All heavy atoms as TSV, in Angstrom:
chain	resi	resn	atom	element	x	y	z
A	1	MET	N	N	0.842	-1.178	0.000
A	1	MET	CA	C	0.000	0.000	0.000
A	1	MET	C	C	0.889	1.243	0.000
A	1	MET	O	O	1.867	1.308	0.730
A	1	MET	CB	C	-0.912	-0.014	1.218
A	1	MET	CG	C	-1.778	1.234	1.338
A	1	MET	SD	S	-2.893	1.146	2.749
A	1	MET	CE	C	-4.351	0.597	1.905
A	2	ALA	N	N	0.559	2.243	-0.803
A	2	ALA	CA	C	1.348	3.472	-0.905
A	2	ALA	C	C	1.166	4.313	0.353
A	2	ALA	O	O	0.079	4.404	0.913
A	2	ALA	CB	C	0.931	4.265	-2.125
A	3	LYS	N	N	2.263	4.924	0.774
A	3	LYS	CA	C	2.240	5.789	1.945
A	3	LYS	C	C	1.606	7.120	1.569
A	3	LYS	O	O	1.968	7.727	0.578
A	3	LYS	CB	C	3.674	6.008	2.441
A	3	LYS	CG	C	3.769	6.806	3.705
A	3	LYS	CD	C	5.210	6.936	4.145
A	3	LYS	CE	C	5.324	7.813	5.347
A	3	LYS	NZ	N	6.709	7.997	5.766
A	4	LYS	N	N	0.642	7.585	2.366
A	4	LYS	CA	C	-0.027	8.842	2.096
A	4	LYS	C	C	0.934	9.994	2.366
A	4	LYS	O	O	1.566	10.052	3.417
A	4	LYS	CB	C	-1.274	8.969	2.973
A	4	LYS	CG	C	-2.074	10.216	2.688
A	4	LYS	CD	C	-3.307	10.284	3.551
A	4	LYS	CE	C	-4.034	11.582	3.293
A	4	LYS	NZ	N	-5.162	11.764	4.183
A	5	GLU	N	N	1.045	10.901	1.400
A	5	GLU	CA	C	1.944	12.032	1.533
A	5	GLU	C	C	1.373	13.026	2.548
A	5	GLU	O	O	0.186	13.330	2.543
A	5	GLU	CB	C	2.138	12.718	0.180
A	5	GLU	CG	C	3.218	13.765	0.200
A	5	GLU	CD	C	3.541	14.266	-1.184
A	5	GLU	OE1	O	3.554	13.453	-2.125
A	5	GLU	OE2	O	3.778	15.468	-1.312
A	6	PHE	N	N	2.246	13.529	3.412
A	6	PHE	CA	C	1.843	14.475	4.445
A	6	PHE	C	C	1.641	15.850	3.827
A	6	PHE	O	O	2.443	16.299	3.012
A	6	PHE	CB	C	2.912	14.533	5.542
A	6	PHE	CG	C	2.576	15.489	6.648
A	6	PHE	CD1	C	1.656	15.143	7.614
A	6	PHE	CD2	C	3.180	16.727	6.705
A	6	PHE	CE1	C	1.335	16.033	8.631
A	6	PHE	CE2	C	2.879	17.617	7.722
A	6	PHE	CZ	C	1.951	17.264	8.684
A	7	ASN	N	N	0.586	16.535	4.204
A	7	ASN	CA	C	0.283	17.871	3.715
A	7	ASN	C	C	0.556	18.869	4.840
A	7	ASN	O	O	-0.092	18.823	5.894
A	7	ASN	CB	C	-1.180	17.935	3.272
A	7	ASN	CG	C	-1.562	19.269	2.699
A	7	ASN	OD1	O	-1.401	20.300	3.338
A	7	ASN	ND2	N	-2.087	19.248	1.498
A	8	VAL	N	N	1.515	19.768	4.626
A	8	VAL	CA	C	1.918	20.728	5.657
A	8	VAL	C	C	0.750	21.631	6.050
A	8	VAL	O	O	0.566	21.916	7.234
A	8	VAL	CB	C	3.122	21.568	5.181
A	8	VAL	CG1	C	3.469	22.650	6.180
A	8	VAL	CG2	C	4.331	20.677	4.949
A	9	ASP	N	N	-0.019	22.081	5.080
A	9	ASP	CA	C	-1.151	22.955	5.396
A	9	ASP	C	C	-2.148	22.263	6.327
A	9	ASP	O	O	-2.633	22.867	7.288
A	9	ASP	CB	C	-1.858	23.402	4.117
A	9	ASP	CG	C	-1.004	24.333	3.270
A	9	ASP	OD1	O	-0.216	25.106	3.854
A	9	ASP	OD2	O	-1.118	24.276	2.035
A	10	GLN	N	N	-2.420	20.999	6.061
A	10	GLN	CA	C	-3.307	20.248	6.947
A	10	GLN	C	C	-2.661	20.047	8.318
A	10	GLN	O	O	-3.345	20.048	9.338
A	10	GLN	CB	C	-3.667	18.900	6.331
A	10	GLN	CG	C	-4.579	19.025	5.136
A	10	GLN	CD	C	-4.844	17.686	4.462
A	10	GLN	OE1	O	-4.171	16.702	4.727
A	10	GLN	NE2	N	-5.831	17.660	3.585
A	11	GLY	N	N	-1.343	19.890	8.336
A	11	GLY	CA	C	-0.621	19.763	9.602
A	11	GLY	C	C	-0.766	21.009	10.449
A	11	GLY	O	O	-1.006	20.935	11.655
A	12	PHE	N	N	-0.652	22.183	9.802
A	12	PHE	CA	C	-0.813	23.436	10.536
A	12	PHE	C	C	-2.237	23.586	11.060
A	12	PHE	O	O	-2.453	24.059	12.180
A	12	PHE	CB	C	-0.438	24.625	9.661
A	12	PHE	CG	C	1.052	24.760	9.419
A	12	PHE	CD1	C	1.509	25.347	8.248
A	12	PHE	CD2	C	1.988	24.316	10.334
A	12	PHE	CE1	C	2.866	25.482	8.000
A	12	PHE	CE2	C	3.341	24.443	10.102
A	12	PHE	CZ	C	3.789	25.023	8.939
A	13	GLU	N	N	-3.214	23.168	10.271
A	13	GLU	CA	C	-4.605	23.207	10.723
A	13	GLU	C	C	-4.811	22.281	11.920
A	13	GLU	O	O	-5.499	22.626	12.882
A	13	GLU	CB	C	-5.545	22.816	9.591
A	13	GLU	CG	C	-5.659	23.853	8.499
A	13	GLU	CD	C	-6.529	23.409	7.330
A	13	GLU	OE1	O	-7.338	22.470	7.500
A	13	GLU	OE2	O	-6.389	23.994	6.247
A	14	GLN	N	N	-4.191	21.107	11.847
A	14	GLN	CA	C	-4.299	20.147	12.946
A	14	GLN	C	C	-3.663	20.725	14.208
A	14	GLN	O	O	-4.217	20.593	15.306
A	14	GLN	CB	C	-3.613	18.842	12.541
A	14	GLN	CG	C	-3.871	17.696	13.472
A	14	GLN	CD	C	-3.252	16.393	12.955
A	14	GLN	OE1	O	-2.637	16.355	11.896
A	14	GLN	NE2	N	-3.418	15.341	13.715
A	15	LEU	N	N	-2.513	21.383	14.063
A	15	LEU	CA	C	-1.867	22.014	15.214
A	15	LEU	C	C	-2.748	23.104	15.809
A	15	LEU	O	O	-2.834	23.243	17.038
A	15	LEU	CB	C	-0.507	22.600	14.815
A	15	LEU	CG	C	0.611	21.602	14.610
A	15	LEU	CD1	C	1.833	22.296	14.014
A	15	LEU	CD2	C	0.975	20.916	15.915
A	16	ASP	N	N	-3.408	23.871	14.963
A	16	ASP	CA	C	-4.302	24.924	15.437
A	16	ASP	C	C	-5.445	24.332	16.257
A	16	ASP	O	O	-5.819	24.871	17.304
A	16	ASP	CB	C	-4.838	25.721	14.245
A	16	ASP	CG	C	-5.529	26.998	14.668
A	16	ASP	OD1	O	-5.018	27.689	15.573
A	16	ASP	OD2	O	-6.589	27.302	14.078
A	17	GLN	N	N	-5.988	23.204	15.795
A	17	GLN	CA	C	-7.060	22.534	16.528
A	17	GLN	C	C	-6.558	22.013	17.873
A	17	GLN	O	O	-7.243	22.129	18.894
A	17	GLN	CB	C	-7.632	21.386	15.703
A	17	GLN	CG	C	-8.376	21.833	14.474
A	17	GLN	CD	C	-8.769	20.675	13.565
A	17	GLN	OE1	O	-8.459	19.518	13.845
A	17	GLN	NE2	N	-9.438	20.990	12.467
A	18	ILE	N	N	-5.360	21.444	17.870
A	18	ILE	CA	C	-4.775	20.928	19.111
A	18	ILE	C	C	-4.575	22.069	20.108
A	18	ILE	O	O	-4.898	21.942	21.300
A	18	ILE	CB	C	-3.450	20.182	18.831
A	18	ILE	CG1	C	-3.738	18.877	18.076
A	18	ILE	CG2	C	-2.685	19.910	20.120
A	18	ILE	CD1	C	-2.499	18.191	17.526
A	19	LEU	N	N	-4.039	23.189	19.631
A	19	LEU	CA	C	-3.829	24.339	20.506
A	19	LEU	C	C	-5.145	24.842	21.087
A	19	LEU	O	O	-5.213	25.202	22.276
A	19	LEU	CB	C	-3.131	25.465	19.750
A	19	LEU	CG	C	-1.651	25.255	19.481
A	19	LEU	CD1	C	-1.118	26.357	18.569
A	19	LEU	CD2	C	-0.870	25.216	20.773
A	20	GLY	N	N	-6.178	24.865	20.259
A	20	GLY	CA	C	-7.491	25.287	20.750
A	20	GLY	C	C	-7.977	24.403	21.887
A	20	GLY	O	O	-8.520	24.887	22.886
A	21	LYS	N	N	-7.787	23.108	21.741
A	21	LYS	CA	C	-8.197	22.175	22.794
A	21	LYS	C	C	-7.347	22.347	24.053
A	21	LYS	O	O	-7.850	22.266	25.171
A	21	LYS	CB	C	-8.100	20.737	22.290
A	21	LYS	CG	C	-9.109	20.396	21.223
A	21	LYS	CD	C	-8.904	18.984	20.685
A	21	LYS	CE	C	-9.846	18.666	19.545
A	21	LYS	NZ	N	-9.596	17.329	18.973
A	22	LEU	N	N	-6.044	22.594	23.871
A	22	LEU	CA	C	-5.158	22.758	25.023
A	22	LEU	C	C	-5.449	24.046	25.794
A	22	LEU	O	O	-5.175	24.128	26.993
A	22	LEU	CB	C	-3.692	22.748	24.575
A	22	LEU	CG	C	-3.126	21.391	24.185
A	22	LEU	CD1	C	-1.749	21.540	23.547
A	22	LEU	CD2	C	-3.047	20.473	25.401
A	23	GLU	N	N	-6.003	25.038	25.122
A	23	GLU	CA	C	-6.326	26.308	25.784
A	23	GLU	C	C	-7.582	26.218	26.630
A	23	GLU	O	O	-7.874	27.122	27.409
A	23	GLU	CB	C	-6.460	27.414	24.739
A	23	GLU	CG	C	-5.134	27.789	24.111
A	23	GLU	CD	C	-5.275	28.771	22.959
A	23	GLU	OE1	O	-6.390	28.923	22.413
A	23	GLU	OE2	O	-4.252	29.359	22.589
A	24	ASN	N	N	-8.323	25.137	26.512
A	24	ASN	CA	C	-9.540	24.930	27.294
A	24	ASN	C	C	-9.168	24.743	28.767
A	24	ASN	O	O	-8.363	23.882	29.115
A	24	ASN	CB	C	-10.288	23.709	26.759
A	24	ASN	CG	C	-11.608	23.489	27.445
A	24	ASN	OD1	O	-11.879	24.030	28.506
A	24	ASN	ND2	N	-12.447	22.687	26.820
A	25	ASP	N	N	-9.766	25.548	29.628
A	25	ASP	CA	C	-9.462	25.481	31.065
A	25	ASP	C	C	-9.935	24.182	31.712
A	25	ASP	O	O	-9.431	23.800	32.769
A	25	ASP	CB	C	-10.107	26.660	31.796
A	25	ASP	CG	C	-9.469	27.986	31.435
A	25	ASP	OD1	O	-8.295	27.984	31.008
A	25	ASP	OD2	O	-10.144	29.028	31.573
A	26	ASP	N	N	-10.874	23.503	31.107
A	26	ASP	CA	C	-11.459	22.302	31.703
A	26	ASP	C	C	-10.765	21.016	31.282
A	26	ASP	O	O	-11.213	19.930	31.650
A	26	ASP	CB	C	-12.947	22.204	31.338
A	26	ASP	CG	C	-13.747	23.368	31.895
A	26	ASP	OD1	O	-13.364	23.897	32.963
A	26	ASP	OD2	O	-14.755	23.748	31.272
A	27	ILE	N	N	-9.672	21.107	30.544
A	27	ILE	CA	C	-9.020	19.904	30.037
A	27	ILE	C	C	-8.307	19.163	31.177
A	27	ILE	O	O	-7.685	19.781	32.055
A	27	ILE	CB	C	-8.039	20.237	28.894
A	27	ILE	CG1	C	-7.564	18.958	28.199
A	27	ILE	CG2	C	-6.886	21.072	29.378
A	27	ILE	CD1	C	-6.845	19.213	26.892
A	28	LYS	N	N	-8.438	17.849	31.157
A	28	LYS	CA	C	-7.750	17.019	32.160
A	28	LYS	C	C	-6.274	16.926	31.795
A	28	LYS	O	O	-5.900	16.985	30.620
A	28	LYS	CB	C	-8.353	15.617	32.181
A	28	LYS	CG	C	-9.779	15.584	32.649
A	28	LYS	CD	C	-10.308	14.163	32.628
A	28	LYS	CE	C	-11.761	14.138	33.032
A	28	LYS	NZ	N	-12.316	12.782	32.987
A	29	LEU	N	N	-5.440	16.759	32.793
A	29	LEU	CA	C	-4.001	16.682	32.580
A	29	LEU	C	C	-3.644	15.536	31.643
A	29	LEU	O	O	-2.827	15.701	30.737
A	29	LEU	CB	C	-3.267	16.522	33.918
A	29	LEU	CG	C	-1.747	16.429	33.838
A	29	LEU	CD1	C	-1.165	17.683	33.177
A	29	LEU	CD2	C	-1.153	16.210	35.210
A	30	SER	N	N	-4.262	14.389	31.808
A	30	SER	CA	C	-3.947	13.239	30.950
A	30	SER	C	C	-4.308	13.532	29.491
A	30	SER	O	O	-3.570	13.148	28.577
A	30	SER	CB	C	-4.677	11.984	31.436
A	30	SER	OG	O	-6.077	12.188	31.413
A	31	ASP	N	N	-5.413	14.233	29.280
A	31	ASP	CA	C	-5.796	14.604	27.920
A	31	ASP	C	C	-4.835	15.638	27.341
A	31	ASP	O	O	-4.492	15.588	26.160
A	31	ASP	CB	C	-7.223	15.154	27.882
A	31	ASP	CG	C	-8.266	14.097	28.221
A	31	ASP	OD1	O	-7.983	12.883	28.027
A	31	ASP	OD2	O	-9.362	14.474	28.677
A	32	ALA	N	N	-4.397	16.564	28.174
A	32	ALA	CA	C	-3.453	17.585	27.727
A	32	ALA	C	C	-2.124	16.952	27.314
A	32	ALA	O	O	-1.532	17.345	26.306
A	32	ALA	CB	C	-3.227	18.618	28.826
A	33	VAL	N	N	-1.686	15.967	28.054
A	33	VAL	CA	C	-0.434	15.278	27.718
A	33	VAL	C	C	-0.575	14.543	26.390
A	33	VAL	O	O	0.324	14.578	25.547
A	33	VAL	CB	C	-0.007	14.315	28.858
A	33	VAL	CG1	C	1.152	13.442	28.437
A	33	VAL	CG2	C	0.343	15.099	30.109
A	34	LYS	N	N	-1.710	13.894	26.184
A	34	LYS	CA	C	-1.948	13.193	24.911
A	34	LYS	C	C	-1.968	14.176	23.741
A	34	LYS	O	O	-1.371	13.913	22.692
A	34	LYS	CB	C	-3.274	12.429	24.964
A	34	LYS	CG	C	-3.244	11.200	25.849
A	34	LYS	CD	C	-4.610	10.541	25.902
A	34	LYS	CE	C	-4.630	9.425	26.920
A	34	LYS	NZ	N	-5.965	8.820	27.046
A	35	LEU	N	N	-2.648	15.298	23.917
A	35	LEU	CA	C	-2.706	16.303	22.858
A	35	LEU	C	C	-1.324	16.894	22.581
A	35	LEU	O	O	-0.954	17.121	21.427
A	35	LEU	CB	C	-3.686	17.418	23.226
A	35	LEU	CG	C	-5.158	17.070	23.134
A	35	LEU	CD1	C	-6.018	18.149	23.797
A	35	LEU	CD2	C	-5.564	16.893	21.676
A	36	TYR	N	N	-0.567	17.148	23.649
A	36	TYR	CA	C	0.782	17.678	23.493
A	36	TYR	C	C	1.639	16.705	22.692
A	36	TYR	O	O	2.343	17.102	21.759
A	36	TYR	CB	C	1.412	17.932	24.863
A	36	TYR	CG	C	2.827	18.439	24.785
A	36	TYR	CD1	C	3.084	19.780	24.561
A	36	TYR	CD2	C	3.899	17.567	24.916
A	36	TYR	CE1	C	4.391	20.255	24.476
A	36	TYR	CE2	C	5.199	18.027	24.824
A	36	TYR	CZ	C	5.444	19.364	24.606
A	36	TYR	OH	O	6.736	19.812	24.516
A	37	SER	N	N	1.554	15.438	23.034
A	37	SER	CA	C	2.312	14.408	22.328
A	37	SER	C	C	1.904	14.338	20.857
A	37	SER	O	O	2.758	14.226	19.971
A	37	SER	CB	C	2.093	13.059	23.011
A	37	SER	OG	O	2.772	12.044	22.335
A	38	GLU	N	N	0.614	14.422	20.607
A	38	GLU	CA	C	0.117	14.426	19.228
A	38	GLU	C	C	0.656	15.648	18.474
A	38	GLU	O	O	1.078	15.543	17.322
A	38	GLU	CB	C	-1.412	14.446	19.231
A	38	GLU	CG	C	-2.036	14.413	17.867
A	38	GLU	CD	C	-3.561	14.463	17.917
A	38	GLU	OE1	O	-4.155	14.192	18.980
A	38	GLU	OE2	O	-4.154	14.791	16.874
A	39	GLY	N	N	0.653	16.786	19.131
A	39	GLY	CA	C	1.166	18.007	18.521
A	39	GLY	C	C	2.646	17.912	18.177
A	39	GLY	O	O	3.070	18.353	17.104
A	40	VAL	N	N	3.426	17.314	19.060
A	40	VAL	CA	C	4.856	17.128	18.795
A	40	VAL	C	C	5.046	16.258	17.556
A	40	VAL	O	O	5.905	16.533	16.715
A	40	VAL	CB	C	5.570	16.520	20.027
A	40	VAL	CG1	C	6.975	16.069	19.682
A	40	VAL	CG2	C	5.600	17.527	21.169
A	41	GLY	N	N	4.236	15.230	17.417
A	41	GLY	CA	C	4.315	14.366	16.239
A	41	GLY	C	C	3.978	15.116	14.954
A	41	GLY	O	O	4.656	14.950	13.929
A	42	VAL	N	N	2.961	15.964	15.015
A	42	VAL	CA	C	2.575	16.750	13.840
A	42	VAL	C	C	3.681	17.745	13.492
A	42	VAL	O	O	4.009	17.929	12.318
A	42	VAL	CB	C	1.227	17.475	14.071
A	42	VAL	CG1	C	0.914	18.422	12.918
A	42	VAL	CG2	C	0.100	16.471	14.258
A	43	ILE	N	N	4.260	18.370	14.504
A	43	ILE	CA	C	5.359	19.314	14.266
A	43	ILE	C	C	6.525	18.607	13.585
A	43	ILE	O	O	7.129	19.140	12.653
A	43	ILE	CB	C	5.813	19.971	15.584
A	43	ILE	CG1	C	4.744	20.946	16.070
A	43	ILE	CG2	C	7.158	20.682	15.423
A	43	ILE	CD1	C	4.974	21.480	17.462
A	44	LYS	N	N	6.838	17.389	14.016
A	44	LYS	CA	C	7.937	16.635	13.396
A	44	LYS	C	C	7.631	16.363	11.930
A	44	LYS	O	O	8.500	16.514	11.072
A	44	LYS	CB	C	8.188	15.335	14.139
A	44	LYS	CG	C	9.347	14.541	13.551
A	44	LYS	CD	C	9.574	13.232	14.266
A	44	LYS	CE	C	10.706	12.411	13.727
A	44	LYS	NZ	N	11.051	12.534	12.338
A	45	LYS	N	N	6.385	15.970	11.635
A	45	LYS	CA	C	6.010	15.710	10.244
A	45	LYS	C	C	6.114	16.985	9.399
A	45	LYS	O	O	6.577	16.944	8.261
A	45	LYS	CB	C	4.587	15.151	10.166
A	45	LYS	CG	C	4.455	13.734	10.670
A	45	LYS	CD	C	3.015	13.277	10.576
A	45	LYS	CE	C	2.835	11.884	11.126
A	45	LYS	NZ	N	1.422	11.447	11.066
A	46	CYS	N	N	5.677	18.114	9.962
A	46	CYS	CA	C	5.774	19.395	9.249
A	46	CYS	C	C	7.233	19.735	8.975
A	46	CYS	O	O	7.592	20.130	7.862
A	46	CYS	CB	C	5.136	20.524	10.058
A	46	CYS	SG	S	3.336	20.492	10.119
A	47	LYS	N	N	8.079	19.575	9.979
A	47	LYS	CA	C	9.497	19.887	9.823
A	47	LYS	C	C	10.130	18.992	8.768
A	47	LYS	O	O	10.872	19.465	7.904
A	47	LYS	CB	C	10.235	19.731	11.146
A	47	LYS	CG	C	11.708	20.069	11.066
A	47	LYS	CD	C	12.430	19.795	12.377
A	47	LYS	CE	C	13.900	20.069	12.320
A	47	LYS	NZ	N	14.620	19.572	11.174
A	48	ASP	N	N	9.847	17.702	8.819
A	48	ASP	CA	C	10.405	16.766	7.840
A	48	ASP	C	C	9.960	17.126	6.422
A	48	ASP	O	O	10.753	17.094	5.484
A	48	ASP	CB	C	9.992	15.326	8.162
A	48	ASP	CG	C	10.650	14.792	9.430
A	48	ASP	OD1	O	11.619	15.414	9.917
A	48	ASP	OD2	O	10.184	13.752	9.931
A	49	SER	N	N	8.690	17.478	6.279
A	49	SER	CA	C	8.163	17.841	4.974
A	49	SER	C	C	8.816	19.125	4.456
A	49	SER	O	O	9.202	19.217	3.287
A	49	SER	CB	C	6.645	18.015	5.058
A	49	SER	OG	O	6.109	18.324	3.802
A	50	LEU	N	N	8.964	20.119	5.323
A	50	LEU	CA	C	9.596	21.375	4.921
A	50	LEU	C	C	11.082	21.183	4.617
A	50	LEU	O	O	11.616	21.818	3.698
A	50	LEU	CB	C	9.389	22.432	6.003
A	50	LEU	CG	C	7.946	22.911	6.174
A	50	LEU	CD1	C	7.820	23.800	7.395
A	50	LEU	CD2	C	7.453	23.619	4.930
A	51	ASP	N	N	11.740	20.306	5.361
A	51	ASP	CA	C	13.149	19.993	5.072
A	51	ASP	C	C	13.285	19.374	3.685
A	51	ASP	O	O	14.230	19.676	2.948
A	51	ASP	CB	C	13.728	19.040	6.116
A	51	ASP	CG	C	14.005	19.712	7.451
A	51	ASP	OD1	O	14.005	20.960	7.514
A	51	ASP	OD2	O	14.219	18.973	8.445
A	52	GLN	N	N	12.357	18.511	3.320
A	52	GLN	CA	C	12.376	17.871	1.999
A	52	GLN	C	C	12.215	18.918	0.901
A	52	GLN	O	O	12.922	18.884	-0.106
A	52	GLN	CB	C	11.268	16.813	1.899
A	52	GLN	CG	C	11.235	16.105	0.574
A	52	GLN	CD	C	12.471	15.268	0.311
A	52	GLN	OE1	O	13.105	14.765	1.225
A	52	GLN	NE2	N	12.826	15.128	-0.939
A	53	VAL	N	N	11.307	19.843	1.094
A	53	VAL	CA	C	11.097	20.910	0.111
A	53	VAL	C	C	12.361	21.762	-0.004
A	53	VAL	O	O	12.769	22.129	-1.113
A	53	VAL	CB	C	9.883	21.782	0.497
A	53	VAL	CG1	C	9.803	23.032	-0.369
A	53	VAL	CG2	C	8.599	20.973	0.386
A	54	GLU	N	N	12.987	22.053	1.118
A	54	GLU	CA	C	14.218	22.841	1.098
A	54	GLU	C	C	15.305	22.134	0.293
A	54	GLU	O	O	15.999	22.762	-0.511
A	54	GLU	CB	C	14.701	23.096	2.523
A	54	GLU	CG	C	15.965	23.938	2.575
A	54	GLU	CD	C	16.463	24.171	3.992
A	54	GLU	OE1	O	16.119	23.388	4.898
A	54	GLU	OE2	O	17.233	25.127	4.175
A	55	LYS	N	N	15.448	20.834	0.486
A	55	LYS	CA	C	16.438	20.065	-0.271
A	55	LYS	C	C	16.149	20.134	-1.772
A	55	LYS	O	O	17.067	20.279	-2.581
A	55	LYS	CB	C	16.445	18.603	0.188
A	55	LYS	CG	C	17.044	18.407	1.549
A	55	LYS	CD	C	16.947	16.947	1.963
A	55	LYS	CE	C	17.393	16.765	3.398
A	55	LYS	NZ	N	17.215	15.375	3.842
A	56	GLU	N	N	14.883	20.019	-2.133
A	56	GLU	CA	C	14.508	20.093	-3.542
A	56	GLU	C	C	14.821	21.471	-4.121
A	56	GLU	O	O	15.279	21.584	-5.259
A	56	GLU	CB	C	13.029	19.755	-3.715
A	56	GLU	CG	C	12.722	18.301	-3.438
A	56	GLU	CD	C	11.234	17.985	-3.444
A	56	GLU	OE1	O	10.423	18.866	-3.819
A	56	GLU	OE2	O	10.881	16.863	-3.063
A	57	LEU	N	N	14.600	22.520	-3.338
A	57	LEU	CA	C	14.903	23.878	-3.796
A	57	LEU	C	C	16.404	24.093	-3.966
A	57	LEU	O	O	16.836	24.755	-4.908
A	57	LEU	CB	C	14.329	24.911	-2.832
A	57	LEU	CG	C	12.815	25.053	-2.840
A	57	LEU	CD1	C	12.360	25.983	-1.725
A	57	LEU	CD2	C	12.316	25.544	-4.184
A	58	ILE	N	N	17.198	23.512	-3.077
A	58	ILE	CA	C	18.650	23.625	-3.187
A	58	ILE	C	C	19.127	22.939	-4.457
A	58	ILE	O	O	19.942	23.478	-5.207
A	58	ILE	CB	C	19.345	23.038	-1.938
A	58	ILE	CG1	C	19.093	23.953	-0.732
A	58	ILE	CG2	C	20.843	22.859	-2.171
A	58	ILE	CD1	C	19.511	23.361	0.595
A	59	ILE	N	N	18.605	21.757	-4.724
A	59	ILE	CA	C	18.982	21.027	-5.942
A	59	ILE	C	C	18.555	21.815	-7.166
A	59	ILE	O	O	19.309	21.946	-8.128
A	59	ILE	CB	C	18.372	19.610	-5.946
A	59	ILE	CG1	C	19.066	18.756	-4.895
A	59	ILE	CG2	C	18.485	18.975	-7.321
A	59	ILE	CD1	C	18.433	17.404	-4.666
A	60	LEU	N	N	17.358	22.368	-7.134
A	60	LEU	CA	C	16.869	23.167	-8.257
A	60	LEU	C	C	17.782	24.373	-8.493
A	60	LEU	O	O	18.133	24.686	-9.624
A	60	LEU	CB	C	15.439	23.630	-7.997
A	60	LEU	CG	C	14.792	24.511	-9.050
A	60	LEU	CD1	C	14.681	23.759	-10.371
A	60	LEU	CD2	C	13.432	24.966	-8.594
A	61	ASP	N	N	18.186	25.011	-7.421
A	61	ASP	CA	C	19.051	26.186	-7.524
A	61	ASP	C	C	20.425	25.815	-8.077
A	61	ASP	O	O	20.983	26.526	-8.904
A	61	ASP	CB	C	19.192	26.853	-6.157
A	61	ASP	CG	C	19.961	28.153	-6.222
A	61	ASP	OD1	O	19.641	28.990	-7.088
A	61	ASP	OD2	O	20.877	28.329	-5.395
A	62	GLU	N	N	20.966	24.680	-7.657
A	62	GLU	CA	C	22.296	24.254	-8.103
A	62	GLU	C	C	22.296	23.790	-9.548
A	62	GLU	O	O	23.209	24.090	-10.307
A	62	GLU	CB	C	22.817	23.120	-7.214
A	62	GLU	CG	C	23.178	23.561	-5.818
A	62	GLU	CD	C	23.555	22.403	-4.901
A	62	GLU	OE1	O	23.405	21.232	-5.311
A	62	GLU	OE2	O	23.978	22.674	-3.789
A	63	ASP	N	N	21.269	23.065	-9.945
A	63	ASP	CA	C	21.226	22.455	-11.267
A	63	ASP	C	C	20.461	23.280	-12.296
A	63	ASP	O	O	20.607	23.059	-13.504
A	63	ASP	CB	C	20.599	21.067	-11.216
A	63	ASP	CG	C	21.440	20.092	-10.394
A	63	ASP	OD1	O	22.623	20.381	-10.167
A	63	ASP	OD2	O	20.894	19.058	-10.001
A	64	GLY	N	N	19.612	24.167	-11.830
A	64	GLY	CA	C	18.812	24.951	-12.751
A	64	GLY	C	C	17.646	24.181	-13.331
A	64	GLY	O	O	16.984	24.624	-14.250
A	65	GLU	N	N	17.388	22.991	-12.811
A	65	GLU	CA	C	16.235	22.209	-13.252
A	65	GLU	C	C	15.715	21.401	-12.084
A	65	GLU	O	O	16.389	21.230	-11.068
A	65	GLU	CB	C	16.609	21.273	-14.407
A	65	GLU	CG	C	17.692	20.278	-14.062
A	65	GLU	CD	C	18.115	19.437	-15.271
A	65	GLU	OE1	O	18.529	20.018	-16.273
A	65	GLU	OE2	O	18.032	18.221	-15.142
A	66	SER	N	N	14.526	20.908	-12.221
A	66	SER	CA	C	13.887	20.172	-11.136
A	66	SER	C	C	14.390	18.731	-11.122
A	66	SER	O	O	14.319	18.020	-12.105
A	66	SER	CB	C	12.371	20.184	-11.311
A	66	SER	OG	O	11.765	19.446	-10.278
A	67	ASN	N	N	14.878	18.309	-9.955
A	67	ASN	CA	C	15.276	16.922	-9.724
A	67	ASN	C	C	14.616	16.445	-8.455
A	67	ASN	O	O	14.754	17.061	-7.418
A	67	ASN	CB	C	16.810	16.795	-9.554
A	67	ASN	CG	C	17.567	17.141	-10.801
A	67	ASN	OD1	O	17.152	16.773	-11.881
A	67	ASN	ND2	N	18.661	17.849	-10.639
A	68	GLU	N	N	13.905	15.335	-8.533
A	68	GLU	CA	C	13.295	14.787	-7.344
A	68	GLU	C	C	14.300	13.901	-6.636
A	68	GLU	O	O	15.065	13.193	-7.253
A	68	GLU	CB	C	12.040	13.993	-7.697
A	68	GLU	CG	C	10.939	14.888	-8.205
A	68	GLU	CD	C	9.622	14.158	-8.277
A	68	GLU	OE1	O	9.416	13.222	-7.488
A	68	GLU	OE2	O	8.819	14.525	-9.125
A	69	LEU	N	N	14.261	13.965	-5.302
A	69	LEU	CA	C	15.175	13.140	-4.490
A	69	LEU	C	C	14.647	11.747	-4.338
A	69	LEU	O	O	13.529	11.471	-4.308
A	69	LEU	CB	C	15.374	13.786	-3.114
A	69	LEU	CG	C	16.035	15.142	-3.143
A	69	LEU	CD1	C	16.083	15.691	-1.736
A	69	LEU	CD2	C	17.421	15.051	-3.693
């Protein structure tokens, strides 16, 4: 089965939703820890995706043409 490509924009939306839930004064500590952990995972995926784009841009700049890694 093909791995679904991560979408940074959706990741940012997901982080926004997580932050909204964490700002709730009534959240239980155990739920806050789970949300925090989920947020860290989303941040890692966003960073990895942006790093990949940066690498592609560097290659494009060096070669003057698009090369996929």
